[in-house]
VEXTI-205280 format. One record per residue: y, z, x negated of N, C-alpha, C, O in turn. Coordinates in pm, whole numbers, padded with zeros to 5 digits, always signed. Example, Ala and Ser with C-alpha at 12.3 -4.5 7.8 and 13.67 -1.06 7.14 Angstrom:
! VEXTI-205280
-00569+00780-01319-00450+00780-01230-00330+00780-01320-00332+00846-01424 -00225+00708-01285-00106+00714-01367+00003+00787-01290+00114+00804-01341 
END
This chain:
! VEXTI-205280
-00944-00778+01354-01000-00847+01238-00917-00815+01114-00797-00790+01124 -00980-00817+01000-00910-00786+00875-00802-00888+00843-00711-00860+00765 -00811-01007+00903-00711-01110+00878-00584-01088+00960-00482-01152+00933 -00588-00998+01059-00470-00969+01139-00360-00912+01051-00388-00851+00948 -00237-00931+01094-00123-00882+01016-00027-00806+01108-00025-00828+01229 +00052-00718+01049+00166-00659+01118+00280-00757+01096+00317-00783+00981 +00336-00810+01203+00436-00916+01192+00573-00863+01233+00590-00807+01341 +00669-00883+01145+00809-00849+01170+00882-00982+01189+00885-01064+01097 +00941-01004+01306+01010-01130+01336+01160-01108+01339+01208-01001+01376 +01235-01212+01300+01381-01204+01308+01438-01341+01342+01385-01444+01300 +01545-01340+01419+01609-01462+01469+01730-01497+01384+01812-01412+01351 +01740-01626+01349+01860-01677+01284+01917-01788+01372+01847-01882+01408 +02043-01776+01405+02111-01876+01486+02125-02008+01411+02119-02115+01471 +02143-02000+01280+02158-02118+01195+02081-02094+01065+02055-01980+01027 +02046-02201+00997+01977-02189+00869+02061-02106+00772+02184-02118+00769 +01995-02022+00693+02067-01935+00601+01972-01880+00495+01850-01876+00515 +02029-01839+00383+01953-01769+00280+01967-01620+00306+02078-01569+00322 +01856-01551+00310+01855-01407+00337+01765-01337+00236+01668-01394+00185 +01798-01210+00208+01716-01125+00123+01627-01041+00213+01673-00985+00313 +01500-01032+00178+01401-00957+00256+01359-00835+00176+01321-00846+00059 +01366-00718+00240+01324-00592+00179+01211-00531+00262+01200-00558+00382 +01128-00450+00199+01022-00378+00269+01023-00232+00228+01068-00197+00118 +00974-00149+00316+00968-00004+00293+00831+00045+00338+00777-00003+00438 +00775+00140+00265+00647+00199+00303+00642+00343+00257+00721+00386+00174 +00547+00416+00311+00520+00551+00262+00407+00538+00160+00311+00466+00182 +00421+00608+00050+00318+00597-00053+00215+00709-00038+00242+00811+00026 +00100+00689-00096-00005+00788-00093-00123+00740-00176-00137+00620-00202 -00206+00832-00217-00318+00797-00304-00422+00711-00233-00502+00644-00298 -00422+00713-00098-00519+00631-00024-00462+00493+00012-00530+00415+00079 -00341+00461-00030-00277+00333+00002-00331+00221-00087-00390+00246-00192 -00309+00099-00042-00359-00018-00115-00272-00051-00236-00149-00045-00231 -00338-00087-00343-00267-00137-00461-00247-00288-00450-00182-00349-00534 -00304-00349-00345-00302-00494-00328-00247-00536-00192-00292-00636-00137 -00150-00464-00137-00089-00503-00009-00010-00632-00032+00047-00652-00139 -00006-00719+00069+00062-00848+00053+00152-00878+00173+00107-00876+00287 +00279-00905+00144+00375-00950+00245+00385-01101+00235+00397-01156+00126 +00379-01169+00350+00390-01315+00354+00518-01350+00428+00540-01305+00541 +00602-01430+00365+00731-01472+00422+00710-01611+00483+00670-01705+00415 +00736-01622+00616+00703-01743+00691+00825-01793+00767+00896-01716+00831 +00850-01924+00760+00964-01983+00830+00933-02005+00978+00818-01996+01021 +01038-02034+01054+01024-02066+01195+00937-02190+01215+00878-02207+01322 +00930-02277+01115+00847-02398+01122+00701-02369+01087+00617-02458+01096 +00671-02245+01045+00535-02208+01009+00501-02226+00863+00385-02211+00825 +00599-02260+00782+00576-02278+00639+00578-02143+00567+00664-02059+00595 +00486-02122+00474+00484-02001+00394+00576-02021+00274+00556-02112+00193 +00677-01934+00263+00771-01942+00150+00721-01863+00030+00744-01902-00084 +00652-01752+00057+00604-01667-00053+00500-01568-00002+00500-01531+00115 +00413-01528-00092+00324-01415-00070+00358-01315-00180+00343-01345-00299 +00403-01196-00140+00452-01098-00235+00357-00978-00239+00350-00903-00142 +00284-00959-00349+00194-00843-00360+00273-00717-00396+00367-00722-00476 +00234-00605-00337+00296-00477-00370+00189-00370-00385+00079-00382-00330 +00222-00267-00459+00133-00152-00478+00190-00039-00393+00293+00020-00429 +00125-00008-00281+00175+00095-00191+00133+00237-00232+00158+00332-00158 +00071+00251-00347+00032+00385-00392+00151+00464-00446+00145+00587-00455 +00260+00395-00480+00374+00465-00539+00506+00406-00488+00508+00303-00421 +00614+00474-00522+00751+00431-00489+00777+00419-00339+00857+00335-00297 +00713+00500-00260+00736+00498-00117+00868+00564-00080+00932+00630-00162 +00907+00543+00046+01028+00607+00097+01157+00543+00053+01263+00603+00068 +01151+00421-00001+01273+00350-00039+01253+00201-00016+01140+00154+00001 +01363+00127-00015+01357-00018+00006+01320-00090-00123+01366-00054-00232 +01236-00193-00110+01193-00278-00221+01227-00422-00188+01191-00471-00080 +01294-00491-00276+01330-00631-00254+01205-00718-00268+01137-00714-00371 +01176-00798-00165+01065-00893-00171+01112-01030-00219+01031-01112-00261 +01244-01054-00212+01300-01180-00260+01405-01234-00166+01426-01181-00056 +01473-01340-00210+01571-01412-00128+01516-01550-00098+01464-01618-00187 +01529-01591+00027+01467-01715+00073+01561-01792+00165+01647-01734+00231 +01544-01923+00168+01620-02009+00259+01537-02029+00386+01429-02087+00382 +01591-01980+00497+01522-01988+00626+01590-02089+00717+01712-02106+00710 +01514-02155+00804+01575-02240+00905+01619-02156+01025+01586-02037+01034 +01692-02217+01116+01727-02149+01241+01598-02123+01319+01501-02199+01309 +01599-02016+01399+01484-01985+01483+01421-01851+01446+01478-01772+01372 +01301-01828+01500+01227-01705+01476+01146-01717+01347+01046-01789+01342 +01189-01649+01245+01120-01642+01117+01040-01512+01113+01062-01424+01195 +00948-01501+01017+00860-01384+01014+00834-01334+00872+00840-01409+00774 +00804-01205+00866+00747-01144+00747+00621-01073+00796+00630-00985+00881 +00506-01110+00743+00379-01054+00786+00320-00970+00675+00313-01014+00560 +00277-00850+00708+00206-00765+00613+00058-00776+00643+00011-00732+00749 -00016-00835+00550-00160-00854+00571-00232-00721+00566-00197-00632+00489 -00333-00708+00649-00409-00582+00655-00510-00568+00544-00555-00457+00515 -00547-00678+00482-00647-00665+00376-00586-00593+00256-00466-00604+00230 -00668-00521+00186-00621-00448+00069-00738-00413-00019-00850-00460+00002 -00712-00331-00116-00819-00286-00205-00924-00212-00124-00890-00138-00031 -01050-00231-00157-01159-00166-00086-01141-00015-00085-01110+00046-00188 -01159+00047+00032-01147+00192+00045-01005+00242+00058-00981+00363+00050 -00909+00151+00079-00769+00192+00090-00711+00143+00222-00774+00066+00294 -00590+00189+00253-00521+00148+00376-00390+00080+00341-00330+00107+00237 -00346-00009+00430-00217-00077+00417-00126-00018+00525-00165-00008+00641 -00005+00022+00486+00088+00086+00579+00206-00007+00608+00278-00048+00516 +00225-00041+00736+00339-00121+00779+00446-00026+00828+00432+00035+00935 +00553-00011+00752+00660+00082+00786+00782+00006+00839+00815+00018+00957 +00849-00071+00753+00971-00140+00796+00999-00260+00706+00963-00263+00589 +01066-00359+00766+01115-00475+00694+01262-00490+00730+01300-00474+00846 +01344-00522+00631+01488-00541+00653+01526-00680+00601+01484-00722+00493 +01606-00751+00681+01656-00883+00642+01806-00872+00636+01871-00832+00733 +01864-00908+00520+02008-00895+00502+02066-01016+00433+02187-01022+00410 
END
């Protein structure tokens, strides 16, 4: 389904503030409306970060810094995008 997402999960032993980065390959067929959703272990959405995957590929992009609780937190890349384009799930880094 178009509502499905590529989900990147990460474990925190204790609550902490972390910076989340994303990386993708760019291309003319990529979405200009890709969206990363930052979700806590409690299921709360901290942010939805739109990105344009048509350019600036091959490098890390900061999605923001967030306060996460202990447990399995997630960053989900939604599959929906601009009509006629693709969304590419490459990598997410939490630091």
